[in-house]
C-alpha positions in Angstrom: 67.6 103.9 80.1 68.6 104.7 83.7 66.8 101.5 84.9 68.9 99.5 82.4 72.2 101.1 83.5 71.5 100.4 87.2 71.4 96.6 86.7 74.6 97.0 84.6 76.3 98.7 87.4 75.1 96.1 90.0 76.3 93.3 87.6 79.7 94.8 87.0 80.0 95.4 90.8 79.1 91.8 91.5 81.6 90.3 89.1 84.3 92.6 90.4 83.6 91.4 94.0 83.5 87.8 92.8 87.0 88.4 91.2 88.2 90.0 94.4 87.1 87.1 96.6 88.6 84.5 94.3 92.0 86.2 94.2 91.8 87.0 98.0 91.3 83.3 98.7 94.3 82.3 96.6 96.4 84.9 98.3 95.2 83.7 101.8 96.6 80.4 100.8 100.0 82.0 100.2 99.7 83.5 103.7 99.3 80.0 105.0 102.2 78.8 103.0 104.4 81.5 104.4 103.5 80.5 107.9 104.5 76.9 107.3 107.5 78.0 105.3 108.8 79.9 108.3 108.8 76.9 110.6 110.5 74.8 107.9 113.2 77.5 107.3 113.9 78.0 111.0 114.0 74.4 112.2 114.9 72.2 109.2 117.8 74.0 107.5 121.4 74.0 109.0 121.5 77.8 109.0 118.2 78.1 110.8 119.1 75.4 113.4 122.4 77.1 114.1 120.6 80.6 114.6 117.8 79.1 116.6 120.2 78.0 119.4 121.4 81.6 120.0 120.2 84.0 122.5 118.9 87.5 121.7 118.7 90.7 123.8 115.5 92.6 123.3 114.3 96.1 124.3 110.5 95.8 124.2 109.9 99.3 125.2 112.7 100.6 123.0 114.8 101.7 126.0 118.1 100.3 127.0 117.2 100.3 130.7 114.7 97.5 130.0 116.3 94.4 128.4 115.2 90.9 128.1 117.4 87.9 127.0 115.6 85.0 125.3 116.4 81.9 123.4 115.9 82.6 119.6 113.8 79.4 118.9 111.5 80.1 121.9 111.1 83.7 120.8 110.5 82.9 117.2 107.8 80.3 118.2 106.1 82.9 120.5 106.0 85.4 117.6 104.7 82.7 115.2 101.8 81.7 117.5 100.7 85.3 117.9 100.5 85.6 114.1 98.6 82.2 114.0 96.1 83.5 116.6 95.7 86.7 114.7 94.9 84.7 111.6 92.2 82.7 113.5 90.8 85.9 115.0 90.6 87.6 111.5 88.8 84.5 109.9 86.1 84.4 112.7 85.6 87.8 114.4 83.0 90.4 113.2 82.0 88.2 110.2 83.6 84.9 109.6 85.3 84.1 106.3 82.9 81.2 105.7 79.7 83.1 106.4 80.8 86.0 104.2 81.5 83.7 101.3 78.2 81.8 101.7 76.3 85.1 102.0 77.9 86.5 98.8 77.1 83.3 96.8 73.5 83.8 98.0 73.4 87.3 96.7 73.9 88.9 100.2 74.0 92.7 99.7 75.9 93.4 103.0 79.2 95.2 103.1 81.9 93.2 101.2 84.5 94.6 103.8 83.0 93.1 106.9 85.3 90.0 106.8 88.8 91.0 108.1 90.6 88.0 106.5 88.8 88.2 103.3 89.5 91.9 103.0 93.2 91.7 104.1 94.7 90.7 100.8 92.9 93.4 98.9 93.6 96.1 101.3 97.2 95.0 101.6 97.8 94.8 97.9 96.2 98.2 97.4 98.5 99.7 100.0 101.6 98.0 98.6 100.9 99.4 95.1 100.2 102.8 96.5 103.5 102.8 98.4 105.3 101.6 95.3 104.0 104.5 93.3 104.7 107.0 96.1 108.3 105.7 96.4 108.8 106.3 92.7 107.4 109.8 92.8 109.5 110.6 96.0 112.6 109.4 94.3 111.9 111.7 91.3 111.5 114.5 93.8 114.8 113.7 95.5 113.2 112.3 98.6 113.9 108.4 98.7 113.0 106.4 101.7 116.5 104.8 102.0 117.4 101.4 103.2 118.4 99.7 106.5 121.9 98.3 107.0 122.4 94.8 105.7 122.2 92.3 108.5 122.6 88.6 108.7 119.6 86.9 106.9 118.2 85.1 109.9 118.6 88.0 112.3 116.9 90.4 109.8 114.1 87.8 109.5 113.7 87.6 113.3 113.8 91.4 113.7 111.2 92.1 111.0 109.0 89.3 112.4 108.9 91.0 115.8 108.1 94.5 114.4 104.4 93.9 113.8 103.8 92.9 117.3 106.0 95.3 119.2 105.4 98.4 116.9 101.6 97.9 116.7 101.4 97.7 120.5 103.6 100.8 121.0 102.1 103.0 118.3 98.5 101.7 117.9 97.2 99.5 120.8 98.7 101.1 123.9 98.0 104.8 122.8 94.4 103.9 121.9 93.9 101.9 125.1 94.8 105.0 127.1 92.7 107.1 124.9 89.7 104.7 125.4 89.9 105.0 129.1 89.5 108.7 128.8 87.0 108.6 126.0 84.6 106.3 127.9 84.9 108.1 131.1 84.0 111.4 129.3 81.2 109.7 127.3 79.6 108.4 130.6 80.4 111.7 132.4 82.2 109.9 135.0 84.6 111.8 137.3 86.3 108.8 138.8 87.8 105.6 137.3 85.8 102.6 138.3 87.2 99.1 138.6 83.9 97.4 138.4 83.7 94.1 136.4 81.4 95.7 133.8 83.6 98.7 133.4 86.7 96.6 133.1 85.0 94.4 130.5 84.1 97.5 128.5 87.7 98.8 128.5 88.9 95.3 127.5 86.5 95.0 124.5 87.4 98.6 123.4 91.0 97.5 123.3 90.3 94.1 121.5 87.4 95.1 119.2 86.9 99.0 119.4 84.1 99.2 116.8 81.9 96.5 118.2 82.5 97.8 121.8 81.5 101.2 120.8 78.3 99.9 119.3 77.5 98.0 122.4 78.1 101.2 124.5 75.6 103.1 122.2 78.4 105.3 120.7 78.9 106.1 117.1 80.9 103.4 115.2 82.1 102.7 111.8 80.1 99.7 111.1 76.7 101.7 111.6 77.7 105.2 110.7 80.5 104.8 108.2 84.1 105.8 108.2 83.6 109.5 108.5 80.6 109.4 110.8 81.7 106.6 113.0 84.9 108.3 114.3 84.9 111.3 116.5 87.3 114.3 115.9 89.4 113.1 119.0 89.7 109.6 117.3 90.9 111.2 114.0 93.4 113.2 116.0 94.7 110.0 117.6 94.9 108.3 114.2 96.9 111.1 112.5 99.1 111.7 115.5 100.0 108.1 116.2 100.6 107.5 112.4 102.9 110.6 112.2 105.0 109.3 115.2 105.2 106.0 113.5 106.7 107.6 110.5 109.1 109.6 112.7 110.2 106.5 114.5 111.1 104.7 111.2 113.2 107.7 110.2 115.0 107.7 113.5 115.6 103.9 113.2 117.8 104.6 110.1 115.5 105.2 107.2 115.5 108.2 104.9 113.3 111.2 105.1 111.0 109.9 102.5 110.1 107.0 104.9 108.3 109.4 107.1 105.5 110.0 104.6 105.3 106.3 103.6 105.2 105.0 107.1 102.8 107.7 108.3 100.3 106.8 105.5 100.7 103.2 106.2 100.1 104.0 109.9 96.7 105.7 109.0 95.6 102.5 107.3 96.8 100.3 110.3 95.1 102.5 112.8 91.7 102.5 110.9 91.9 98.8 110.4 92.4 98.4 114.1 89.4 100.6 115.0 87.1 98.7 112.6 88.2 95.1 112.7 90.1 94.8 116.0 93.4 94.2 117.5 94.5 91.4 115.0 94.0 93.6 111.9 97.0 96.0 112.1 99.3 93.2 113.3 98.4 91.1 110.2 98.7 94.0 107.8 102.1 94.9 109.4 103.0 91.2 109.2 102.3 91.2 105.4 104.9 93.9 104.8 107.5 92.2 107.1 107.3 88.5 107.7 105.5 87.5 104.6 107.9 88.9 102.0 111.0 88.2 104.2 110.2 84.5 104.5 109.9 84.1 100.8 113.1 86.0 100.2 114.8 83.5 102.6 113.4 80.6 100.8 114.8 82.0 97.6 118.2 82.2 99.1 118.1 78.8 100.8 116.2 76.7 98.3 117.0 78.5 95.1 113.4 78.8 94.1 112.0 82.0 92.6 108.8 82.1 94.8 109.4 85.6 96.0 109.0 86.9 92.4 105.6 85.1 91.8 104.3 86.3 95.3 105.5 89.9 94.8 104.0 90.0 91.2 100.7 88.5 92.2 100.2 91.0 95.0 101.2 94.0 92.8 99.0 92.9 90.0 96.1 92.4 92.4 96.6 95.8 93.9 96.6 97.6 90.5 93.6 95.6 89.5 91.5 96.7 92.4 92.6 100.3 92.0 91.6 100.2 88.3 88.4 98.4 88.9 87.4 100.8 91.8 88.0 103.8 89.4 86.0 102.0 86.7 83.1 101.6 89.2 83.3 105.1 90.3 83.0 106.2 86.6 80.0 103.9 86.0 78.3 105.2 89.2 79.0 108.8 88.2 77.4 108.1 84.7 74.3 106.5 86.3 73.9 109.5 88.6 74.2 112.0 85.8 71.8 110.0 83.6 69.3 110.1 86.5 69.6 113.8 86.8 69.4 114.4 83.1 66.4 112.1 82.8 64.7 114.0 85.6 65.3 117.4 83.8 64.0 115.9 80.5 60.9 114.6 82.2 60.3 118.0 83.8 60.8 119.8 80.4 58.4 117.5 78.6 55.6 118.4 81.1 55.9 122.2 80.3 53.0 123.5 78.1 53.8 126.4 75.9 51.7 129.5 76.8 49.1 130.6 74.4 49.9 133.5 72.0 47.5 136.4 72.4 
């Protein structure tokens, strides 16, 4: 019976992963559509062209003493190209989207989460539905996340487009870069900072692709040791502390108290995705919550098409589907394990010979 249930579990798991891959590929196409739509809206509509000729004053380090004035169109194209490069990196690094799909179709048993771009729609949709449920619970408890002041649509679009890059560098990449410098120095028991080419290459790889760099250095990593075993206590402290500061920063920028919890939990996912997939992963996940939905909202307003509703519904349904499927797989796995234990107990009891009665 146990042997029959195990193939059943593997079959259900395989069909579930096939469904996830199919929907993920479809959502990835919507990501590509949003990238093109941003260019169209910004440079082919009267409102976008008028706004693109303006100048904008930026505070990249979030301090008034450091300001940069840029042309809006140049700045938007700069942000757009960073997102495009992140997409390319996500599709090719660690395990490419093509190789993962081919491997799955040939019954490859490797981790389904090794491809960043293929995993991103599932991870983003799960995070989105989790935050929606959390927001509803917080409202019931009198702790809503609040809203930011209403701004001009194109200004709002530009500001939410820059957030994935600026905030990820401030709250994830720069803090972890400083941590990695200390971390590798302690790991190598070095008392001085060396500027040798090999050392600089190691630091650069730790910043760009932390997990693969740690593996190359012979350190514990998520790919080989799992999420719990692949991160040190110090790394978990960094994940939690930077995520909490991320939540506090949202509250200080005008959100309600409830946003601290939401942004902090989102920050944990962003940080873990950075440590596993690389520098492009948290930027893309952050991009999903900012640029992706905002560009479809603008398209609704300018072109009078209801594409935002379809995109929103598609991602929410996908998120709930994955949560439900994962719960079902956990139940099936638990039943298989209990059946195996009960089968072992039955086999032992059947081998017991009753003692002779004197």
